[in-house]
N, C-alpha and C positions, 0 to 999 in steps of 0.2 A: 367556768370550771376551775376548781382549786389548782394551785401550782403543784405539780408533781415533784416531790423531793425524796431524797434518800435518808438514811439514818443520821447522817451528818448535816441534814438540811441543804444538801446540794441539789439544785434543780437539773433537769434533763434539758439541755439546750442544743447540743451538737450530736449529730449522727454521722458516723464514718462508715461508709458502705464499701466493702471489698467486692469488686466485680469479677475477679478471677484470682486463682492462686498461681497463675503462670507469669513468668517474667522472662524477658530476653537478655537480661543481665545475670551475672552470677557473683554479685558483690560479696566480698569475703565476710562481711559482718551481718549478712542477711540470708543469702542463699549460697553458701559455699559449694563450689563445684563438686567436691568430694562426697557431698551428701545430696546434691541436687543434679546429678549427672544424667547421662542418657537413659539410664534405667529407672529414673525416678517416676513414680506414678502420680500424675496430675489428675485432678478431678474431671470426670466425664461431664459433658455438657448438660445432661439431664439431671445432674445433681445440683447444678448451680441454680440460684433463684433466677426466674425469668423476669422480664421487664415489668409484667403485670404485678408480680409479687413484690418487686422492689418498690414500685410506685405505691402499692397498697400499704406496705409497712411505713413508707415515708409519710403518706397521708395520715395514718393513725398516729405516728410519732409527732407530727406537727400539731395534731389535736391535743397532744399531751404537753406541748410547750417547746418542741424542737423548732428552731428557726434557721439552722444552718446544716447543710449537707456537704460532706466531703467524699468524693469518689476516689477510691484507692484500689490497690491490688495486693499482690503482684503488680504487674504493669497494667493499669486500667485501659490504656488505649489498645491493648490486644483484644479487648471485648468488641465484637463486631457491632456496628450500628450504635455505638455509644451516643452519637448525637441525637438519635431517636429517643433514647432513654432520657437524656438531659432535657429535651423539649417537653417531655411528659412531666418530669420533676419540676420544671419551671412553672407549671400550672398549679402546683400544690399550694393551697391557701395556708399562709403563715410562714412559708419558707422565703426568706429574703436574701439568702446567700448560698450559691452552689459553687464549690470549688473542686479542683482536681489536683492530685499529686502524681507526678510522672517523672520518669527518667529522661524524657525529652526525645528519645530516639525516633519516635513516630510523629512528633509534633511539627509537621510541615506548616508552611505559611497558609496553604489551603485548608488544612485540618484546623488550624487555630481560628480561621475565619468562620468555618462551619460550626465549630464548638461555641463560639461567641454568639452566632446567629441562633443557635439552638437554645441559648439561655445560660450558658456557663458564665460565671462572673470573673473568676480568677484562676490562676494555676500556680502551683508550687513545683519547682523542678529540683532534682537532686544533682549536685556536683560536688564531689569530695576532694577535688584537687584541681588547681589551675594548671599544674604541670601535667603535660600530656602523658608522659611515660608513667607517672605515678597514678593518674586516673585510669589509664588502661589496665594497670595491675590491680586496682581495686575493683573495677567492674568485671574484670577477668574474662571479657569477651573482645578486648581490643577496641572498644568504642572510644573515639577521640574526643578530647575536650572541646575542640572547635565545633563539633556537631551539637553539643549541648548549648554552647554559646549562640549558635545559629537558632536553636529552638527557643531560647530566651528572647532573641530578637523577633522571632515569629510570633511569640505570645504577646510581646509588647505591641508589635505592629498590628496584631489582630484584635487589640483592645482588651485582652485578658490581663488587666492590671489592677492593682499593683502586683507585679511579679515578685514572688519570693523564691529564694534559692537556699536549699538546705545542704549543709555540709557537716557530715558526721566526723568528729575528730577522734582519732585513736593514737595513743602514745606509740612512737616508733614507726607509725605507718604514714600519717600525713600531718603530724603536729607542726611540721615545718612549713605547712601551707597556710597557716593562719594569716600571716601578714600578706603573702602573695594574693590570697583570695580577697582579703580586705581591700587591697590596692586595686584589684581588678574591677570591683563594683563601687568604689568611691566615685562620686560625681555622676552617678547614674540614678534612675528611679527604682532600680532593683533593690529589694531588701534582702541582704544576706543574713542568714541565720545559722550560727554555729550550734551544733547539737552534741552534748556529752554522749559518749558511747554507752548505750544502755544494754542491760541484760534481758533483752526480749527473747523468749524461746529458750532453747537449750543447745542449738547446733553451732553457735558462732564462737564458742570457746571463751566467752566473756570472763575477764578478770578485773577486779577493782583497780589493779595496778595499771591497766591499760587506759583508764579513764583520765582525760585531760580536763580538769575542772573548769567551771565557769570563771573562777578567780584567775586561773593561769591564762585563760584565753583573753580576759580583760587586760591583765598585766602585759601580755605580749603585744596587744594592740596599742597599749599606752606607751610602749617604748618608742613609738613613732607618731601617734596621734592622740590628742586629748579627746575624751568622750565623756558624755554626761548622761546619767540615767534619766529615762523618761517615764511618766506615769502610764499605767495600763490604760488602754483604750476601751476595754470592756471586761466584765468579770470573767474569771476562768481562763484568761489569756495565758498561753503556755510559755511564751518567750518574754524574757526580760529585754526591754527595749532601750537602746542607747543611740544617741545622736553624736556625730562628730561636731566638735565645737566650732570648726571652721565652716560648717554648713554643707559638708560634702555628702550628706545623706544619713541613713540609718542602718544600724545592724541589730540583730537580736541574738540572744543566747538562751537556748533551752537546756536548763540545768536540772534535769529529772533526778540525777544521782546526788549532786552536792547541795542543791537547793530545791528539794521536792515541793511540788505545788498541788498535792493531793487535795488540800483543803478547799480548793476552788475548782476542782475538776467537774465539768458538766457534760462529759463525753461518754457516749456509748458506741460500740462498734459492732457492725453486722457483718459476719463472715459471708463468703461467697455462697455457702450452702445454707445460709439462714440461721446461723447460731449467733445469739446476741451476747456479747461480752461487755461487762461493765468496767473493765480495767484492761489497759494495754498488756499488763503482766498476768492476765487471768489464767487460772488452771483449766477452767472449763467454761463452755458457753451454755446458753439456754436455747433449746431447740424451738425455733418459730416455724420452720419449714413444715413440720408435721401438721401443725395447726393450720397453716396456710393451705395445705393440700388435703385437708380432711373435713372441710366444710365449716370451719370456724367463722363466725360473724365478725364484723368490724368491732362490735362491742366486746366480743369474747377476746379478740386480740388486744384491744385497748386495756382490758382487765389484766391480761397476761403481762403485757409490757409494764403496766403500773405496778403489779405485784413484784416483778423482778426488780424494778428500780426502788421501790419503797423499802426493800430489805438490804439494799446495797450498802456495804460498809467497807469497800475497798480503800485502802491507803497504802499500797505496797511500797511505793517509793519512800514514804516516811518510815517504813519498817525495814527497809532493805538491809541495813547494817546487821540487824539480828538474824534475818532470814539467810543472808549470804554466809554468815558465820556458821550457823547450825545446820544449813542444808536440810530444812525440814522435809518431811515426806511430801512428795509431789513437786518439789522445787524444780526438778529437772524435766517436768512434763508440761511446762507452760506452753501456751500456743505460740507458734512461730510468727515472726514479723511478716513473712511472705504470705501467710494464710489470712492474717487479720488486717494488714495495712498498718500505716504509722499512726 
């Protein structure tokens, strides 16, 4: 089968699957409490793709070139029987990597072992500050840093490695945590990844002035440690990789704002209700659920997926400066991070 490519000759290699729009955190940059409070309407269960539908889309996507699945949310571990889904996805021919992004609140040692046994390869956890008071303020539910560190140990002990830790940096919020976070994970096998604060969705009050650039992050680390840039391990890699010159480990920096990587993007995102987004900053998705539930054959669905990807021309991050300045029609209606996953 010919390689499926978009209008910029980018292949489809990664499928990120949101399992739920629900989360037990209220992180200020993703699901701020004033907008996701007690009265917020979350999706009812019958609107979510079921496991049969998720497996079917994954098998068809694998036939079109997808080799990697990432399970996201909301918080994906809120989805019941997720280990059953993983065990089914692990049988999909062509998929060689299944990973999961989680806040760690539900990742017990037992759950980590169960997920590994089911076929999960790796996990990425979110931790935006090593300082406990700061982290509790960011997640806005009082969840302590110590519990995330425990979850990281659980993941490592359960064989879900290499473990990655994502830290979103915002100016005036946690930019003073860059060095403390780096120190916390030096001399470990955990790969810490700093992420520039991105304008996903429209509810987090994003401003360009709040972005701490990759250059600033690197310069901050270099005030204490020498680091050297490493080559990418695979095409489409999101993080710039750096190693400490003293051999103390590796860090990554995801610089979607200051150093966009649209040219190598191989990712599509499937929302919890079956809408396919070809960009994290997408205005609208493509409905797959209706076809899944109205008798479409696998060939029909493969044709639909191929037609969506073939006309893809997304390069939002490369155009962000112009779009942020002019606030074009629809700018403020982009899909929310909590709905589509990272």
